[in-house]
N, C-alpha and C positions, 0 to 999 in steps of 0.2 A: 670338444664334446666332453672330455674328461672333466674340464673345469665346470661346465654346466651341470654335470651330474653331482659334483661335489657341492656346488652352490645350492642345488635343489635339496640335496640331502641335509645340508645345514639348515635351510629354511624350515623343513618339515619336522626334523627331530632335534632341533638345536637345544631343547630343554630336557632331553631324555638322559637319564642317569641310571647307573646300575646299583642295585641294592640286594639285600638278602630276601629271605622268605620265598625262595623259588619263583620270584616274579622279577625277572631282569628287565631293566629299562624303565624303572619308575621310581618316583618318590611319593606315590600315592599312599597316604597313611591309612592302612586298613587295620582296624583294631578289633580284637575279639570282644564280643559282648561279655559283660562281667560274669554272667551265669555259666559261660562256657570257658572261663579262664583256665580251668584245670583240665580241660578235655582236649584231645587231639581231634581237630575238626576235619571235615571232608576235604577242604582245600589243602591241608597239610598231608593228607593221605594220597594225594594225587600222584600217580606214577607217570612215567614217560610212555608206557605202552598204550595199546588201544583199549577203550572201555567196552565192556560186554554189552550186548544188545539189551538185555533185561535191565541191567543197572543204568544204562544210558536212558532207557525209557522212563525209569523211575526218577532219575535225577532231572531229566528234562521236564517231566510233569510237575514235580514239586517246585523246581526253580521258576518255571514259567508262571504257574497259576498262584503260587503263594507269595512270590516276590516281584517278578517282572510285571505281571498284570496289575497287581495292587499299586506298585510304585508308579507305573505309567498312568493309571487312573488318577492317582493323587496329584501327579504333576499336571495333568490336563485340567483338573479342578482348580489348581492354583492359577493357571493361565486364564481359565474361564472367569474366576472371581476378579482377576485383575482387569479383564475386558469389561465386566459389568460395572466396575467403578470408573471406567474410562469414558470420557465424553468428547466426541468429535465436534469441532466447529467447522461446518461445511462451507463457511464463507472464506476460509483460509486453506492453504496447502496442508493436507492432513499429515500427521506423523506417519512414518512408514509402517509402524505396527500399531494395532489398536489396543495396546496395553503398555504399561510402563514397567520397566525393570525395578523402579523404586517400589512399586506396589507388590511385585512378586517377591522382592527381597524382604519385605516386611511380613510376609505370610509365614506363620509358625510351622506349617506343614512341610516346609522345605527340609528342615532338619530330620523329620520323620522319613522322608524319601532317601536322604543320604544314609541314614542309619539302616534302612531296609536294604538298600543296594549293598552296603558294606556287609551286612549279615548274609545276604543271598550269595555273595561271592565266597565268603569264608566257610559257610556251613556245607557247601556242596562241592562235589567233584568238579574241578576246573575244566574237565574234558567235555562237559555237557554243552549243548548248543546255545545256551542263553546267557553265558557269562559276558560276552561282548555287549549284549543288550543292557546288562546291569551297569557296565562301565559307561556306556553312552548315557544312560539315565542319570548316573551320578554326575557326569560332566555337565549335562544340561541343568541339573539341579544347582550345581555350583554357579553356572552361568546365570540362572534366574536369581540367584542370591547375590549376584554381582561380585562373586569371588573369582575374578577372571584369571588370576594366577593359578588357583587350584584347578579351575576348569581346564586351563591350558595343559597342566600336568596330566590330568586324567585323559584328555583327548589325545595327547601325545603318546601316552602309554598304549592306549587302544590302537592307535595307528601303528605303533612299533610292534607290539606283542602279537597282533593278529595279521601282520603282513606275511606274504608268502616266504617260506624258508626252503633252502636247498641243502640237504645233507648237513644240517646243523649250522649252516652259515646263513646270515641274513642276505637277502637280495637287496642291493642298495635301492632306496626309495627313489623313484624317478629314473630308473635304469632301463636300458634296452638290452641288458645282458641276455635276456631270455629269447631274444629274437630281434626282428627289425622294427617292431613297433615300440614307440616311446610311450610308457604308461606309468602312472603312479597309483592307479585304482586296482582293486581286486576284481578279477573276472568272476562273474556270478553265473551259477548254473541253476536250472529249474529244479526245485525240490518240492516233494509232496508234503512231507511231514515236518521237515526242519525249516527254521526261519533263514532268511537270507542274511549273510554276514553284515554286520553293522559298520565295518571299517570304512566303506565308501561314504556312508552318511556322516560318519565321524570326521572325515577330512573336510567336508563342507562346514561342519560345526567348528572345526579349527579355524577356518577362514572367518566365520561369523564372530568368533571370540576375538580374533585379531582386530576386526573392525571396531568392536566395542573397546578394545584396548588402545584404539587410535594408532593402529599399525597398518595403514592402508597398503603399503608396498608389499608387506608379507602376505596380506590377504589377497591382493591382486595376483601375486605370483602363483598361489595355489589355485585360485579360481580359474585363471586363464589356462593352466595345465589341465584341470578337470574338464574345462569346456571342450577341449579338443582330444580328450583321452578316449581311445577306441574302446576301452574296457569299462568306462563309466556307464552304469546302467541307465536305461531310458526312464525307469520308474522314478529316478531321483532328479531328472532333468528340471522339472518345475521348481524343486527346492533349490537347485543350483542357480537357476535364473533369478529366483527371488533374492538369493543372497548376493548375486552380482548386482542386481538392481539396487539393493541396499547400499552397497559400496559406492555406486554412482550417485545415489540419492544424497549420501553423506558428503560427497565431494561437490555437489551442486551441478553435476552433469545430467540435467533433467531429460534430455533427449535419449541418452543411453539408458538411464534408469527406466524411462517409460517403455522402451523396447523390451528390456529384460523382464519387467514386471508384467507386460502383456503376454510374455511367454509362460508366466507362472500362474495365469488365471485359471488354469486347468488343475490346480492343486486339489488334492482330495480333502477338502474341508467343507464346512457348512455353507449354506446359501448366503447368510449375512456377510461372512468373511469374503466370499467370492465377489459379492456386490461391492463391498468396500474396496477390495483390491482393484476392481474395474473403475471405481470412482477416482481413486488415487492415480491410476494409470492415465485416466482422462485429464486430470489436473496437470500431470507431468507433461503430457503431450501439449496441453494448452500453454504451459510455461515455456516450452521449447518452440512455440509458434506453429505447431502442427495441428491446425484447427479441425481439419477433416477427421483425423484420427481421434482427436479429443471428442468431437461430436459423436462419433461411433461408440466410444466407450462410455460416455455419459448416458447415451441411450440404453446401452446394455445394462448399466448399473440401475437405471430407473426401472427397467423391466424385471430385474432379478431381486431387487432389495425388498425386504419386509419392513424396513424403517421408513415411515411416511416422510420424515424430514429429509432423509437422503433422497427419496424419490422426487420430492419437490425440487430440491437443489440440483439434482442431476438433470431433471427436465429443464429447469431454468438455464443451467450452464450449457446444455445441449443447444438451446435456442441461441444463447450468446455466442457459441462457437460456430454458428451457422455461416457467419461471414460478416464482412464490413464493407460491402459494396454500397453504392449510393442508395439503393432501395432496401438494404439489409435491415435498417431500423424499422421500416414499415412491416417487413415480414416477421421480425421478432415480436413486434407489438401484436400483430395478428395471431401469432402462435401463442403468446402469453394470454391473450383474451380467450382463446379457445380453451386453454388450460384451465382458466378460472371458472369456466362453465361446466367442467367435468365434476361429477359427484365426488370422485375420489379426492379432489383438491379443494372442495368447498371450504374446509376448515383452514386452508392456507392461502386464501385470497389476499390477506394482508401482505404476505410475503410476495405473492405474484404481482400485485399492483405496485409494491415497492420496487421490485426489479424492473417493471415497465417504466416507472418514473426515472430510474437510473439510466436505462437505455436511452430515453428521450433527452435526459440531461447531457449525455455524451454526444448527442446529435444536435445540441443547442436548441432543442424545442422545449423551452422552459415553461411555456404556458400550459401545454398538455401534460408535462411532467408534474406541474402543480396540481392538476386535476387528479392524476393517478395517486399522488402522495396523499391527498385528502381521502381518496377511496381506500387506500391502505389503512389509514387511521379508522375509517368508518367500519371496516370489516375485521378489525383486530378484536379478538376474543380471548381474554386471559392469556396473553403472550406479552409479558412486560418487556422482554428484550426487543422484540419487533416493534412494540409500541414506542419505545425510546428512539429506535433507529428511524422509524417513519416520521416522528415529530422532528428529529434532527434534520432529516431531508427537507421537510416542509419549512423549517426555520431557515435553512440555507436558501431555499427558493424565495421565501419572503424577503430575506436580506438582500438577495440579488435583484429584486424587482425595482426599487427597494420599498418595503413597507415595514418600518422598524417596530411599529406597535405590534403587528401580527407576528413578526419574527421573534420579538421578545416573548410573546404569549406562547409560541410554539416551543421555544427553547426552555421555557418554564416547565414544560411537560416532560422534559428529557431527564432520565436518570443516567448520569455519566458512566456509571459502572456497567451499563448494558451496551455501550457503544462498541463499534467493531475494532477501533484502533486508538492508539494514543494521540494521533493527530486530531481526530474528531473531538476527543476529550479536551485537548488544549484549545481548540477553536471554540468549543462551547464555553469553556471557562472565561476566555478572553472576551468573547462577544457578549455573553449574558450580563456580566458585571457592568459593561459599558452601556448596553441597551436598556438596562433598568433606568439609568439616568437619562438616556436619550429619549426613551419612550415617555417618561414623565415630562420632559421639555416639549416634545411634540404635542402631547395632550394639552399642555398649557397654551402653546401657540395656537392650536386649532380652536380651543375654547375661547381665547381672547379675540381671535379673528371673527368667530361666529357672533360673539356678543357685540363686537363693534359693528358688524353688519346689521344686526337687529337694531342697534341704537341709531343707525342712519336711516332706518325705515320711516315712512310717514307715521305720524302719531296714531292715527286711527288703525292703520294696518298693524302697527306694533302692539297696540292694546288688544286687538282681536286675537293676535297670535299668542300673547301671554295668557289671556283668558282661556283659550283653547288648550294650551299646554297645562295650565292648572287643572282643568277639567279632566284631561287625560291621566295626569298623575294621580289625582284623587280617585278616579274610577279604578285605576290599576290597583290601588290599595284598598278598594271597597269603601271609600268615603262618600259622603253626600256631595252632590253637585251644587246645592243651593248656597251653602256657606263656604266661601273660598278663603276666609280669613281666620278660621278657627284653628288653633293649634291642636293637632291630632297626634296621638302616640300610636304608630302602626303596630307596635308589639301588642298593645291592648286590643286594637281592632282585630288582629289576627286570631285572638283567642275568643272573640265574640263579646267582649265586655266594653261597652261604650259608656263612659262616665257622663257624657254630655247629652245622651239620648236615653230616655226611659225605655226600658225593654218592653216591647209590644207583646201582649198575650194573644197569640194568634188563635187560641181556642176559646177566648172569652165569649165570643158571640155564639158559641155552640149551645150555651145554656138556654138562650132565647129561641133557638131553632129546634123546637121540640121534634124528636123523632128522626132528625137528619144528622148523620155522622159527618164530621168536618170534610173528609175527602170525597163525600158524595154530594156535597153542597157547593155548586159552582160559584155562587156569590161569595161564600166564605173563602174558597180557594183563591178567587181573583183578588179579593182584598188582602188576603195573607201574602200573596205573591208581590203585590204592590208595596205592602208594608215592609217586606223583607228587602226588596230592591232599594226602597227609600233608605233603609237603615244600613244595608251592607253593600249596595252597589251591584254591579253585574258579575257576581262571584260564581265560579264554576260549581256545578252541583256534583261534587265528588266527595269521597271519604276525606276526613279531616287530615290524615297523614299525607295526603297528596296536595292539600290546598296551597301550601306555601310554594311548592314547585309550580303549580298552575298560575298562581299570582305572579311569580317571577317571570314566567313566560309572557304574561300579559304586559308586564313592565317592559320586557324586551321588545314586544310588538309595538308598544307605544313609542319606543325610541325610534322605530322605523317610520313613524308619522301617522299610522292608522291602526290603532290597537284592536278594534273590534270589527272593523269593516263597515260600520254603520255611518260614521261621520266622514264626509268627504269635502267639507267646506273649510278645511284648514288652509291658511294662507301659506303658499310656498315660501319657505325661508329656512336658512340653516339653523335657526334657533332651536328647533326640536332636538337635534343631536346634542349640542352642548348642555342644554338645560336638563336633559333627561339622562344622559349617559356619560359624556366626555368630561365635563367640568368637575374636577375633584372636589373643590369646596362646595359647589352646588349640590353634587350628589350626596355628600356627607350630610348636609343640612336637610335634604329631602328625606334621607333615611332616618333623620331625627324627628320627622313629622312636620316640619315647617313648610307646608305646601299652601302657598297663598299668592295672590296677585302682587301684593306689596313686597313679599320676600323675593320673588323672581325679578321684579322691577329693580330691586336694590342692587342686583348684579350687573345691570347694564351701565356702561361708561357714558352716561348722559352729561356729565359735567367735564370741564376742562381738566380738573384735577384727576378724576377717575380715568379719563382717556389717557392722560400722561402715565398714570400708574399701569394701565393696561399695555401701553406701548413699551414701557420699561420691561414688563414681563416677557413680551415677545422678543425684544432685542436680547435680553439676557438668555432666553432659550436658544436663539440662533447662535450666539457666541459660545455658550457652554457646549452645545452639540458640536460645533466646529472643533473645539478643543478635544472633545472625546473622540471624534472621528480621527483627528490628526494624531493624538498622542497615544490613545489606547488601542484603536483598531487599525491605525495606519491606512485607513481608507481615505486617500487624499482627494479623490473626486467628490466624495460625499462632504468632506470638510470644505472644499472649495464652494460647493453649492450652498452650504450653511453660511459661510462668510460672505458670499455674494449676495445672499438674501438680506443679511444684516446691512451691508454697505449700500444696497439699492434702496431699501426701505427707510433706513435710519443713518444717512451719511454723516450726521454730526453726533452720533452716539458716543458715550464715554469710552467704548471699547474699539472705536474705529481704528485708531493708530495701531493697537496691538493686532487687530484683525488683519490689517494690511501687511504687517510683518509676517504673520502666520500664513497669509495667502501667498506671499512671496516664497516662503519655505515650501509650501505644498506644490506650487508650480515647479519649483526646482526638482522636487522629488519625482515628479512625473516627467521630467525632461523637457518641460515646456519653457525653455529659456526666454523666449520673446515675451511671453505673458509675465514671467517673473520679473524681467527687466522693466516692463511697463508698470507693474505694481510698485517696484522699487522707486521708479521715477515719481509716481504720485505721492508715495510716502515722503520722499525727500522734499518735494515741492510744498505739500500741504502742512507737513510737520517738520520743518527744517531743523528746529532745535529740540525736537521731541525726544523723549527717553528711548523709544523703540527705534527711531531713526538712528540714534547713536549706536544702538546694538547692531543694527544692520551695517553701519559703516565700520564698526569694529570687527564684525565677522568678515567683511570683505578684505580688511587689511591683514587679518591674522589667518590666512590660509596656511595652516601648519603643515609644511611639507615634511618636516622631520619628526614632529611630535604627533603621534596618532592617538585618537581616543580609543578606549578599551573595546568598544563595539567594532570599530574598523579593524583592529588587530585580530579580534576573534573571528570575524567573517573572512579575513584573509587566511587565517589558519584553517578554517573550514574549506575554503577554496583549495588550498594545497592538499588537504586530506582527500577531497574528491579527485583532484588531478592525479594524485599518487595511487589511486585505486583503493583507498581505505574507506570503502563506502559505508559500512556499518558504523564505524566510528564517526564519519562525517555526518551521517543522518542523525545520529544521537546528539552530536554536538550542535548541529543546526537547530534541532528541536529545543534544546536548552537555550540557545542564543535567541531564537525567535520569541520564546516566552519572556526573555529579559528585555530585548531591544525591539522586537517586532520587525516589520518590513523596512523600516526607515534606513537601515544600514546595508541593505542588500545592494549588490552591484549587478549590472547586466551580465558580466562574465560569470558570476556564480550561478545566476538563474539559467544561463545557457548550458553550462557544463552539467548542471543538475538535470536538465531536460535530456541531455545526451545519455546520462546514466539511465534514466527511465526508458529511453528509446532502446538502449541495449538490452534492457530487461523485458522489452515488449510491453511495457506499461504505457501504452500510447495516450490514454485519456489523462493520466497524471502528467505526462510530458506536455500535452497540449495545454493543460491548465497552467503549468509553469511558464511555457512560452507566451501564453496570453498575458500573464502577469508582467512579463518582460516588456511586451509591446505596449501595455497600458502605462507602466511606470517609467519606461525609458524609451518613449516613442521616437525621440530625435537621435538616438544613438545608432551607429552602423549595424549593431546586432539586431535591432528591431526588425529591419527588413529581412534579415536572415531568418529570424524567428517566424515571420509571416510565411516565408517560403517553406520552412520546415513544417509548420502547421498544415499547410496545403498538402505537402507530401505525405504526412502522417495520415491525413484523412483519406488519401488515395492509396495508402500502402498496399492493401490487398490487390488492387488492380495492377499496380506497378510490379509487385512480386509475381503475380500471375503471368504478366507479360514477359518478365525476365525468365521465368521458369520455362515458358514455351518457346523462348527465343532460340533459334538454331544458330549456334556459333561455330564458325569454321576456324579451327586453331591452326597456327603455323606449325610446320613440321618441327619435330624436336631438335633436329640438327641445324635449323635455320637460325642464324645469329639475330640478336635484337637489333631493331632499327636504330641507326645513329641519327640524333637530332641535329639539324643545321639551321640556325636561326637566320643567317645572312648568306646569300649565295655570292661567294667571291672566289677568286682563284686561290688554289691551295698551294702552300709551299711544300714541296715533296720531301725535302730533307727533314729528318727529325731534329727539331730545334728545342732549346730549353727556354722557358719563359723567364725573362729578366725582371727585376724588381720594378723598373720604370717603363716596362713595355706595354702597359695598358693605359690608354689615355681616353679622355672624354672627347667625343666627336658627334656633333649634331644631336645632343641630348641623350646619347647612349654610349656604352663602352665600345670603342673601336676594335677592329681586329688586331690580333697580336702583331707587334712589330718586332721582328727577331733579328738580332745581330748575327748575320750569316757568317761573319768572319771568325766568330769565336763561339764555341759551344761551352755551355756551362751546365753543370749538374749540381743540384742541391740535395744533400743527403744528411739527415739528422735522425739519429736513433734508428737506423736501417731504413727509414722512409726515403724514397727517391721521387723527386718531382720532375716529370717530363711534360712539357707544355703540349707536345703533339699527341700524347696519349688521350684516349677517350676519357672524359671526366664526368662524374655524377655531380649534381648539385645536391648537397645533403642538408637536411634540417635535423640538427641534433637535439633530442628531447631529453631533458633532465628530470628524472622522477615523474614521469608521465605514464599513467596506466595505459595498457593496450587499447582500451576502449577509446581513449582520446587520441592515442597515436593513430588509430584507424580513422578517426574523424579528421585528423590533420591531413591524412592521405586524401580523403574525400574532398576536403576543402580545396587543396591544391589541384586536384583533378577537375573540379568544377571551374576553378579559375582558368586553368589551361584550356578547357573546352570552349570557354568564351573568348579568351584573349589570344590563344594560339590554336584556333580551330583548324587551321590548315596543316598542323604538324602533330604527329603522334609522339607525346612525351610519356614514356612508361614511368610508372610509380611503383616502388616496392619499399620494403622496410627490412631492417636488420637490427637485431639486439646486440648491443656492444657489451653491456654488463647488466647486473641486476637493476641499476638505477639509470642507465643510459641506453637509448635506442636512437636509431637514425632512419629518417625517411629519405629515400633516394629517388631523384628525378633524373631521367636520362637513360643511357649515357649520351652526352653531347660529343660532338666530333673531336673537340680538343678543349684546352683550358680557356681559350678566348671565348668560344661559344658558351661555355658554362658560366663564365664571368658576365657575359652580356645578359644571360637569363637571370642570374642571381641579382645583378644590379637593378633589373627591372622589377623583380618581385619583392625584394627586401623592403622597400618603402611601403609597399601595398599590404604586407603581411599584418602589421598591427591594426590597420584600420579596416581592411576589406577582406582579407583571406582568412586569417585566424584571430579576429579581435578578442575572442573569448579566452585565448591562451596568453597569459601574461608574458611580456618579453623576457623576463628572467628565466622562463621555463624552456626557451629554445634559442638556438643560434644557427647561423648559416655557415656552410663550408663548401669546398669542392674537393673531390677525392676520386682517384683512379681506382680501377678494380684491383690492381696489384697492391696499392696502399690500403685498400679496404680489407684485403685478405690479411695483411700484416696487422691491421688494427683489430680485427676479430680474434687474432691469435694472441696478441700482446696486451690488448685492452689499454694500450698506452695512448689515450686521446691527447693528453698534455704534450707528449712528444711530437705528435703529428701537428698540433697547433703551433708549436715552436718552429717546426720546419716550414710550415706554410707562411708564418709571419715573416720569416727571413726572405722568402721568395716574393711574397705579396704583402708587404708591410701596410697595415691599416685597412686592408680589404675585409678581413674577417676577425 
């Protein structure tokens, strides 16, 4: 107890020193104002006796209203200004406080507060009731100015100087000298006129200052003592819980942070701060996997907030937190659609539909997600951030369909600076650059295919179609139908000046129609209308500034095959689309005014030469797209489709040999070895002496086992970072590597361990996406099946967790020993025998029972380890630099394997940490060394392929170990010594 008191005393007043000026225990620099330099101030006149009532009233009034009140108001204004300049992003975990210390530190009023506190203390009698308030305000001002060392000294002095005293001696902080209660707080009494002492609040600020100084242990010691302190006042409990929550938030313990922050939501502050605190509490509960509590606090936040954006996001997140059961997606969508119909959320329908699309994507309902993404764009009003995110989502959906033309168009509308995260920006950059080329090639392929289809039509049908197309185009631009061969400049036509047609004077006939105004004369109006339509076509009767838009809409309608709804005799053919919209060269010429039968006929491949040229364009488009998909996007399925189209339609093209080599590469990347081998066989047969066949043969011969390419080395480094638990560094390095190398160098092990990381963070949708990528790219590997199982489990995670939560488990009594595992039922040798080096032999495919030389006992002891064959033994998997996340997954993997292969036996699994870099997973105990060896010999060959294929062999090793040797190992950390001893007893086994 004496040691504990000394420790607590050190923690709380470690920085307290003694100095002059009648203020023991501080190095706080209190300076006289210059105009009072020659005067003796009130603080210097302070005596040790009691202050009189009249003087105390005067001193209290002046100190309170002239100094404390003004300083406190200014300090609150500084914080309020910082809050106003702070913007929350409700799509991410909010910062703990809604202001930045960088903003408060830059505020010039901070110095004024420190000066006022300094003056308030020096000018007045130190026996008044408001001196501790001034010290607390001064400490908070230093804290907001990020002078944490100065703040620490001020807080420490306040804690020391205003602590209880007994006959001139300090009562040790954290002492129970005054009675049986352990307390570091000051007991408060109800006062009518005097303020409560600030020392209790000051101790909380000491802890908060320690948190900012990155001293979590010191902060935790203080906060835990205050939490159970019987004298700590209830009025400060919310502040205490908020500070404890901050400590847990900084350390990433979100479940504990959420609990304490929920206890702080009753703090006496404004409605916006309360709503924000509830929103953050909900986010923390969500991050901890407590969805019911998260839903409750999101709902509270939506009800209390005055910020419409927070209300929308809180409502959406409450819906998302409602559950993940099989029908949860339908319930969420129903709730979101109800939300969209409420008047309060009309202005935020773009965000609501965007969220609905995301919910549907998570449920693999891409078609309906596509419709909601388009609605999100439709209802977007002056919200550029949401506009970009909605178009990004639409582009992703179009890309997945796949429709690369529309995907490219959607990505073109995205401003990368408005996207939610760096991953989206990187994906947009990579895809858009490639899609610009791919979309142009697709347009060329579609155009040439359509033109060839028209060229194959009967001559009469082809002529009728082209005449119809000319008529549509000319009408769309307001040109005459009669002459389809005249060169027309549409720019001139749109301004109403037709150089080839004399302007008609619609009012010329009015002179001969005496007494009738033009618009009252039906004959004149009829002839005028006919003349206008003859000259200008069927042009909309709207203001001039709208005319171009209306005409462009007519052109778009014409491209759909029926521009005005009057003509229905157009021959069904694909020509309309390429001639009006898709063909790049055709479109350019049309916009230059060359709209005639002969011009459009000239584009058709009616001769052998033109047909060959058209086929070359199509073949070039397929090949170039295959290269783009393969090299730039690493979309190997799309690349395979492009190469297959080329090889099917143009088997003797100039690119065929290279396409075969690329196809072989893509099949290998997807793990489709049989298809890759088949393509390689075709390549070697058809192009035996070809350039790319030689490349294929050289690649096969030079499987560089020792020399690794930079990409492989980098991804192996990233793998190790993930395994060792350096997640932030691993994710950052992976983002850089992906931008340089793409997916082509990923390994199934890396994808699997990355998914485990996301599962541990409860980011199930990201984990499913990663596992799906694994099954797509490496479908033939052992991990693919595990990934499929993991995906199924993740989709049913809430049901499984709910079942386990409600499961009634009857535990064994505490004093009941662990079950000993026996793999083979045989007669036991009663005497304690030692396992000899040659006593384990192979028998009928498994390790036989131990053969012990009963005539001679032998004990092996190295470095204090003693091996006894008759002792119960654990089978241990020693993990080298493996994060607890993956150590836990190793336990799960062996547990699943045991349940399937040793279903009739209960093999306990536990783990133990040997050192910072080494841990051990223990299976058993088995009845003796022979039983442990039998088990280890069975599972060791299975581990790399079936049990833990995602963990590289250099990261783990097998052993057997008794409880006594395990105790020694935990104490000495001498794993090398134990391995040396085991090697002497069982050479070559481990």
